[in-house]
C-alpha positions as a LaTeX table, in Angstrom:
\begin{tabular}{lrrr}
\hline
Residue & $x$ (\AA) & $y$ (\AA) & $z$ (\AA) \\
\hline
Met1 & 91.76 & 70.08 & 69.64 \\
Arg2 & 93.20 & 66.59 & 69.60 \\
Ala3 & 92.36 & 64.10 & 72.33 \\
Leu4 & 94.41 & 64.22 & 75.54 \\
Pro5 & 96.90 & 61.35 & 75.75 \\
Glu6 & 97.38 & 59.41 & 78.96 \\
Phe7 & 98.19 & 62.08 & 81.56 \\
Asn8 & 101.82 & 62.27 & 82.65 \\
His9 & 103.79 & 65.53 & 82.84 \\
Asp10 & 106.97 & 63.69 & 81.89 \\
Asn11 & 105.39 & 62.52 & 78.62 \\
Pro12 & 106.58 & 64.96 & 75.90 \\
Glu13 & 103.26 & 64.52 & 74.07 \\
Val14 & 101.30 & 65.52 & 77.20 \\
Arg15 & 103.63 & 68.43 & 77.84 \\
Glu16 & 103.14 & 69.73 & 74.33 \\
Tyr17 & 99.37 & 69.29 & 74.58 \\
Ile18 & 99.25 & 71.40 & 77.77 \\
Met19 & 101.39 & 74.11 & 76.18 \\
Glu20 & 99.08 & 74.20 & 73.16 \\
Ile21 & 96.06 & 74.69 & 75.43 \\
Ala22 & 97.81 & 77.54 & 77.26 \\
Glu23 & 98.72 & 79.22 & 73.97 \\
Tyr24 & 95.24 & 78.71 & 72.52 \\
Trp25 & 93.47 & 80.54 & 75.34 \\
Ile26 & 96.02 & 83.35 & 75.49 \\
Asn27 & 95.53 & 83.84 & 71.74 \\
Phe28 & 91.79 & 83.74 & 72.35 \\
Gly29 & 92.15 & 86.75 & 74.65 \\
Ile30 & 92.28 & 85.62 & 78.27 \\
Asp31 & 94.41 & 87.82 & 80.55 \\
Gly32 & 96.45 & 85.07 & 82.17 \\
Trp33 & 96.50 & 81.79 & 84.04 \\
Arg34 & 95.87 & 80.79 & 87.66 \\
Leu35 & 97.74 & 77.54 & 88.13 \\
Asp36 & 96.31 & 75.03 & 90.59 \\
Val37 & 98.78 & 73.13 & 92.83 \\
Pro38 & 101.72 & 73.82 & 90.47 \\
Phe39 & 104.14 & 72.12 & 92.89 \\
Glu40 & 102.65 & 68.77 & 91.89 \\
Val41 & 104.34 & 69.11 & 88.51 \\
Lys42 & 107.81 & 67.63 & 89.05 \\
Thr43 & 109.06 & 67.78 & 85.45 \\
Pro44 & 112.19 & 70.02 & 85.34 \\
Gly45 & 111.72 & 73.14 & 83.19 \\
Phe46 & 107.96 & 72.67 & 82.78 \\
Trp47 & 106.82 & 76.01 & 84.24 \\
Gln48 & 109.76 & 77.85 & 82.68 \\
Glu49 & 108.63 & 76.68 & 79.25 \\
Phe50 & 105.02 & 77.48 & 80.12 \\
Arg51 & 106.00 & 81.07 & 80.95 \\
Asp52 & 108.13 & 81.48 & 77.84 \\
Arg53 & 105.34 & 80.34 & 75.53 \\
Val54 & 102.58 & 82.36 & 77.23 \\
Lys55 & 104.66 & 85.56 & 77.38 \\
Ala56 & 105.73 & 85.17 & 73.75 \\
Ile57 & 102.07 & 85.67 & 72.80 \\
Asn58 & 101.16 & 88.27 & 75.42 \\
Pro59 & 103.99 & 89.73 & 77.54 \\
Asp60 & 101.38 & 91.26 & 79.87 \\
Ala61 & 99.60 & 87.98 & 80.60 \\
Tyr62 & 99.45 & 87.36 & 84.36 \\
Ile63 & 100.66 & 83.98 & 85.63 \\
Val64 & 99.74 & 83.26 & 89.23 \\
Gly65 & 100.35 & 80.04 & 91.12 \\
Glu66 & 98.47 & 78.48 & 94.02 \\
Val67 & 101.31 & 78.35 & 96.53 \\
Trp68 & 100.25 & 78.88 & 100.16 \\
Glu69 & 103.64 & 79.34 & 101.84 \\
Asp70 & 107.02 & 80.92 & 101.06 \\
Ala71 & 107.03 & 80.96 & 97.26 \\
Ser72 & 110.57 & 82.23 & 96.66 \\
Gln73 & 111.48 & 79.28 & 94.43 \\
Trp74 & 108.53 & 80.06 & 92.15 \\
Leu75 & 109.15 & 83.81 & 91.97 \\
Asp76 & 112.64 & 83.88 & 90.46 \\
Gly77 & 111.45 & 85.64 & 87.28 \\
Thr78 & 111.42 & 82.48 & 85.16 \\
Gln79 & 108.09 & 80.98 & 86.26 \\
Phe80 & 105.21 & 82.88 & 87.89 \\
Asp81 & 104.44 & 86.59 & 88.19 \\
Gly82 & 102.87 & 86.07 & 91.61 \\
Val83 & 101.23 & 83.57 & 93.92 \\
Met84 & 98.05 & 83.53 & 96.00 \\
Asn85 & 99.28 & 85.45 & 99.02 \\
Tyr86 & 97.95 & 83.44 & 101.95 \\
Leu87 & 100.94 & 84.78 & 103.90 \\
Phe88 & 99.02 & 88.08 & 103.90 \\
Ala89 & 95.58 & 86.55 & 104.51 \\
Ala90 & 96.46 & 84.50 & 107.59 \\
Pro91 & 97.90 & 87.23 & 109.86 \\
Thr92 & 95.38 & 89.80 & 108.62 \\
Ile93 & 92.47 & 87.58 & 109.67 \\
Ala94 & 94.18 & 86.71 & 112.96 \\
Phe95 & 94.62 & 90.44 & 113.65 \\
Thr96 & 91.21 & 91.78 & 112.65 \\
Ala97 & 89.03 & 88.86 & 113.75 \\
Gly98 & 91.17 & 87.73 & 116.67 \\
Asp99 & 89.39 & 85.37 & 119.05 \\
Arg100 & 86.23 & 85.56 & 116.91 \\
Val101 & 87.82 & 83.13 & 114.45 \\
Asp102 & 85.84 & 79.90 & 114.25 \\
Ile103 & 88.65 & 77.38 & 114.65 \\
Glu104 & 86.55 & 74.58 & 113.15 \\
Lys105 & 86.41 & 76.55 & 109.89 \\
Val106 & 90.19 & 76.90 & 109.60 \\
Lys107 & 91.59 & 73.88 & 111.46 \\
Gly108 & 93.75 & 71.69 & 109.27 \\
Ser109 & 94.08 & 74.32 & 106.53 \\
Ser110 & 97.38 & 75.16 & 104.85 \\
Tyr111 & 97.36 & 78.61 & 106.44 \\
Gln112 & 96.92 & 79.67 & 110.07 \\
Pro113 & 94.64 & 82.68 & 110.67 \\
Phe114 & 94.98 & 82.05 & 114.43 \\
Pro115 & 95.90 & 82.48 & 117.26 \\
Pro116 & 94.79 & 86.12 & 117.70 \\
Leu117 & 97.39 & 88.77 & 116.96 \\
Tyr118 & 97.80 & 92.24 & 118.40 \\
Ala119 & 99.25 & 95.13 & 116.42 \\
Lys120 & 102.90 & 94.54 & 117.31 \\
Glu121 & 102.81 & 90.87 & 116.28 \\
Tyr122 & 100.86 & 91.71 & 113.13 \\
Gly123 & 103.40 & 94.36 & 112.20 \\
Glu124 & 106.23 & 91.86 & 112.65 \\
Lys125 & 104.55 & 89.38 & 110.32 \\
Ile126 & 103.87 & 92.04 & 107.70 \\
Lys127 & 107.46 & 93.28 & 107.91 \\
His128 & 108.71 & 89.73 & 107.41 \\
Leu129 & 106.38 & 89.25 & 104.45 \\
Leu130 & 107.55 & 92.47 & 102.80 \\
Gln131 & 111.17 & 91.33 & 103.16 \\
Leu132 & 110.48 & 87.89 & 101.70 \\
Tyr133 & 110.44 & 88.91 & 98.02 \\
Pro134 & 111.89 & 91.80 & 95.98 \\
Trp135 & 109.62 & 94.87 & 95.81 \\
Glu136 & 108.74 & 94.30 & 92.15 \\
Ile137 & 107.41 & 90.86 & 93.09 \\
Gln138 & 105.49 & 92.23 & 96.08 \\
Leu139 & 103.56 & 94.40 & 93.62 \\
Thr140 & 102.44 & 91.36 & 91.61 \\
Gln141 & 101.29 & 89.16 & 94.49 \\
Leu142 & 97.63 & 88.10 & 94.41 \\
Asn143 & 96.46 & 89.26 & 97.84 \\
Leu144 & 93.30 & 87.66 & 99.18 \\
Leu145 & 91.21 & 87.04 & 102.30 \\
Ala146 & 89.24 & 84.01 & 101.11 \\
Ser147 & 88.97 & 81.64 & 98.17 \\
His148 & 87.14 & 78.53 & 97.02 \\
Asp149 & 89.64 & 76.52 & 99.08 \\
Thr150 & 88.77 & 78.24 & 102.38 \\
Ala151 & 85.66 & 79.12 & 104.30 \\
Arg152 & 84.44 & 82.63 & 103.58 \\
Leu153 & 85.83 & 85.39 & 105.76 \\
Leu154 & 82.46 & 86.34 & 107.26 \\
Thr155 & 81.93 & 82.76 & 108.42 \\
Ile156 & 85.50 & 82.38 & 109.66 \\
Ala157 & 84.96 & 85.54 & 111.74 \\
Gly158 & 81.81 & 84.13 & 113.33 \\
Gly159 & 79.57 & 86.53 & 111.40 \\
Asp160 & 81.38 & 89.62 & 112.75 \\
Lys161 & 81.01 & 92.34 & 110.11 \\
Pro162 & 83.69 & 94.72 & 111.46 \\
Ser163 & 86.26 & 91.94 & 111.09 \\
Val164 & 85.46 & 91.75 & 107.39 \\
Glu165 & 85.55 & 95.53 & 106.90 \\
Leu166 & 88.87 & 95.93 & 108.72 \\
Ser167 & 90.40 & 93.05 & 106.76 \\
Thr168 & 89.16 & 94.54 & 103.51 \\
Leu169 & 90.60 & 97.93 & 104.45 \\
Leu170 & 94.01 & 96.32 & 105.00 \\
Leu171 & 93.69 & 94.29 & 101.78 \\
Leu172 & 92.92 & 97.29 & 99.59 \\
Thr173 & 95.73 & 99.40 & 101.04 \\
Phe174 & 98.42 & 96.68 & 100.79 \\
Pro175 & 101.03 & 96.43 & 98.00 \\
Gly176 & 100.08 & 93.93 & 95.32 \\
Ala177 & 96.98 & 92.90 & 93.40 \\
Pro178 & 93.92 & 92.70 & 95.68 \\
Ser179 & 91.55 & 89.82 & 95.00 \\
Ile180 & 87.97 & 89.86 & 96.29 \\
Tyr181 & 86.30 & 86.46 & 96.26 \\
Tyr182 & 82.95 & 86.80 & 94.50 \\
Gly183 & 80.13 & 87.49 & 96.93 \\
Asp184 & 82.33 & 88.84 & 99.70 \\
Glu185 & 81.51 & 92.33 & 98.45 \\
Val186 & 77.83 & 91.81 & 99.28 \\
Gly187 & 78.22 & 89.91 & 102.56 \\
Leu188 & 77.97 & 86.30 & 101.35 \\
Ala189 & 78.71 & 83.70 & 104.03 \\
Gly190 & 79.90 & 80.14 & 103.51 \\
Gly191 & 81.77 & 77.35 & 105.26 \\
Arg192 & 84.43 & 75.05 & 103.89 \\
Asp193 & 84.36 & 73.79 & 100.31 \\
Pro194 & 81.84 & 73.12 & 98.80 \\
Asp195 & 79.83 & 75.58 & 100.92 \\
Ser196 & 82.33 & 78.32 & 100.02 \\
Arg197 & 81.16 & 78.05 & 96.39 \\
Arg198 & 77.57 & 79.17 & 96.98 \\
Gly199 & 75.82 & 80.90 & 94.11 \\
Phe200 & 75.95 & 84.69 & 94.00 \\
Pro201 & 72.92 & 85.99 & 95.95 \\
Leu202 & 70.00 & 87.84 & 94.43 \\
Glu203 & 70.19 & 91.62 & 94.81 \\
Ser204 & 67.46 & 91.55 & 97.45 \\
His205 & 69.89 & 89.63 & 99.69 \\
Trp206 & 72.88 & 91.95 & 99.26 \\
Glu207 & 74.35 & 93.67 & 102.31 \\
Leu208 & 74.39 & 97.17 & 100.82 \\
Asp209 & 76.65 & 98.65 & 103.51 \\
Val210 & 79.25 & 96.01 & 102.69 \\
Leu211 & 78.97 & 96.78 & 98.98 \\
Glu212 & 79.33 & 100.50 & 99.70 \\
Tyr213 & 82.57 & 100.26 & 101.63 \\
His214 & 84.02 & 97.96 & 98.98 \\
Arg215 & 83.18 & 100.58 & 96.36 \\
Lys216 & 84.73 & 103.37 & 98.42 \\
Leu217 & 87.95 & 101.48 & 99.10 \\
Ile218 & 88.33 & 100.37 & 95.48 \\
Ala219 & 87.75 & 103.94 & 94.29 \\
Leu220 & 90.39 & 105.25 & 96.70 \\
Arg221 & 92.90 & 102.68 & 95.49 \\
His222 & 92.28 & 103.77 & 91.90 \\
Ala223 & 92.46 & 107.46 & 92.80 \\
His224 & 95.70 & 107.33 & 94.78 \\
Pro225 & 98.78 & 105.78 & 93.13 \\
Ala226 & 100.50 & 105.58 & 96.53 \\
Leu227 & 97.95 & 102.95 & 97.60 \\
Arg228 & 98.95 & 100.82 & 94.61 \\
Thr229 & 102.70 & 101.15 & 94.26 \\
Gly230 & 103.86 & 103.38 & 97.11 \\
Ser231 & 106.34 & 102.17 & 99.71 \\
Tyr232 & 104.89 & 100.67 & 102.90 \\
Glu233 & 106.11 & 102.03 & 106.24 \\
Ile234 & 104.80 & 101.00 & 109.65 \\
Leu235 & 104.38 & 104.10 & 111.82 \\
Tyr236 & 102.86 & 102.62 & 114.97 \\
Ala237 & 101.98 & 99.12 & 116.15 \\
Glu238 & 101.00 & 98.78 & 119.78 \\
Gly239 & 98.07 & 97.16 & 121.55 \\
Thr240 & 95.02 & 97.25 & 119.30 \\
Val241 & 96.21 & 100.07 & 117.01 \\
Tyr242 & 98.14 & 99.60 & 113.78 \\
Val243 & 99.15 & 102.58 & 111.64 \\
Phe244 & 101.16 & 102.64 & 108.42 \\
Ala245 & 101.95 & 104.97 & 105.54 \\
Arg246 & 101.98 & 104.43 & 101.78 \\
Ile247 & 104.38 & 106.86 & 100.13 \\
Leu248 & 104.94 & 107.60 & 96.44 \\
Gly249 & 106.83 & 110.77 & 95.58 \\
Asn250 & 104.97 & 113.67 & 97.14 \\
Glu251 & 101.85 & 111.62 & 97.82 \\
Glu252 & 101.61 & 110.36 & 101.39 \\
Ile253 & 98.68 & 108.32 & 102.70 \\
Ile254 & 98.20 & 107.14 & 106.28 \\
Val255 & 96.05 & 104.12 & 107.19 \\
Ala256 & 95.06 & 103.46 & 110.82 \\
Val257 & 93.17 & 100.51 & 112.30 \\
Asn258 & 91.85 & 99.93 & 115.82 \\
Ile259 & 90.79 & 96.31 & 116.33 \\
Gly260 & 89.82 & 96.87 & 119.95 \\
Thr261 & 86.32 & 96.86 & 121.41 \\
Ala262 & 86.95 & 100.28 & 122.99 \\
Pro263 & 87.98 & 103.61 & 121.43 \\
Ala264 & 91.75 & 104.11 & 121.29 \\
Val265 & 93.73 & 107.33 & 121.70 \\
Val266 & 97.36 & 107.19 & 120.56 \\
Ser267 & 100.09 & 109.74 & 119.96 \\
Phe268 & 103.41 & 108.97 & 118.33 \\
Glu269 & 106.33 & 110.70 & 116.64 \\
Val270 & 106.43 & 110.74 & 112.85 \\
Thr271 & 109.76 & 111.54 & 111.24 \\
Ser272 & 109.55 & 110.08 & 107.74 \\
Leu273 & 106.66 & 112.06 & 106.20 \\
Lys274 & 107.12 & 115.43 & 104.52 \\
Ser275 & 103.45 & 116.37 & 104.72 \\
Lys276 & 100.95 & 115.99 & 107.54 \\
Pro277 & 98.06 & 113.97 & 106.09 \\
Ser278 & 94.93 & 114.89 & 108.03 \\
Lys279 & 92.03 & 114.83 & 105.57 \\
Leu280 & 89.74 & 111.88 & 106.20 \\
Leu281 & 89.37 & 109.93 & 102.96 \\
Tyr282 & 87.69 & 106.97 & 104.63 \\
Gly283 & 86.30 & 106.11 & 108.05 \\
Ser284 & 86.19 & 108.35 & 111.09 \\
Ala285 & 88.78 & 109.59 & 113.59 \\
Asp286 & 89.88 & 112.71 & 115.42 \\
Val287 & 93.22 & 113.73 & 113.94 \\
Ser288 & 95.77 & 116.30 & 115.08 \\
Trp289 & 99.42 & 117.05 & 114.45 \\
Asn290 & 101.42 & 118.60 & 117.29 \\
Arg291 & 104.95 & 119.79 & 117.79 \\
Glu292 & 106.60 & 118.82 & 121.05 \\
Gly293 & 110.06 & 120.35 & 121.18 \\
Glu294 & 111.89 & 119.01 & 118.15 \\
Ser295 & 109.35 & 116.25 & 117.60 \\
Ile296 & 106.24 & 116.23 & 115.42 \\
Lys297 & 103.58 & 113.87 & 116.71 \\
Leu298 & 100.42 & 112.51 & 115.19 \\
Ser299 & 97.51 & 112.05 & 117.59 \\
Leu300 & 94.59 & 109.81 & 116.69 \\
Asn301 & 91.34 & 109.09 & 118.47 \\
Leu302 & 89.91 & 106.01 & 116.78 \\
Pro303 & 86.44 & 104.55 & 117.45 \\
Ala304 & 86.23 & 100.91 & 118.48 \\
Arg305 & 86.56 & 98.28 & 115.72 \\
Ser306 & 87.24 & 100.88 & 113.05 \\
Gly307 & 89.78 & 102.10 & 110.55 \\
Cys308 & 90.49 & 105.25 & 108.58 \\
Ile309 & 92.52 & 106.55 & 105.66 \\
Leu310 & 94.15 & 109.99 & 105.77 \\
Gly311 & 95.40 & 111.91 & 102.77 \\
\hline
\end{tabular}
């Protein structure tokens, strides 16, 4: 390739050079582009042209931008397919880790995984997030819990393993494209950058229980289309218990989480599901469906700091 001219996005020669690089690597076979701080490019039409040229070579190439907040202006169908969904990460960490969050590891960041949230507040934030973009865009968001720009989740949560498992359960049952930062699947810790970029540990240092629940949750997401593209409906959100359904056609999946330090027993009316999911696909819980007059209620007895998936 030719030498890079003096860098300036407004310089047509620079613009063309960048487009050539993008086209070269797409032709070479990469699956897409993650675009760092794209908002720093002020040149009108730059990202629209970038998309047009990348998609002309591979219509399925994934273009994701590093935008930490409301990304509506970037997700109009002419620029990015999705963004790094810190709007999911922040409330999910605040909910599952709560007051375990090490404020020094997140203070000053461009997302706020604090103060602690209970189920009702978490549900409100998730509902707002799901209303922020059209459904088709929700399904292309890059959902994450940590990245090279943040401390690792285990460290943020003060080393609390259940916080990581509960967050991962919510990540892998949420609409969109789940992203697991390398090493999180084997229990790698790490503070702020550059500590968050530690080398992948030797197998002798893997947390095998962490690896196992990642495998189980990933397998369930692959096995059940509802967990990938099904609608998302909050069924119950009170105190420490959060319950929602993923629905696609006749497939109905229920996910329940208890963030509390004590077991939780809840019972609530369910009107929107045709079936009564009661088979435990993941986790542990006592499950029963009961009719009370004209109402059908789901009763759950959830262990402390645990979650489950019912199908």
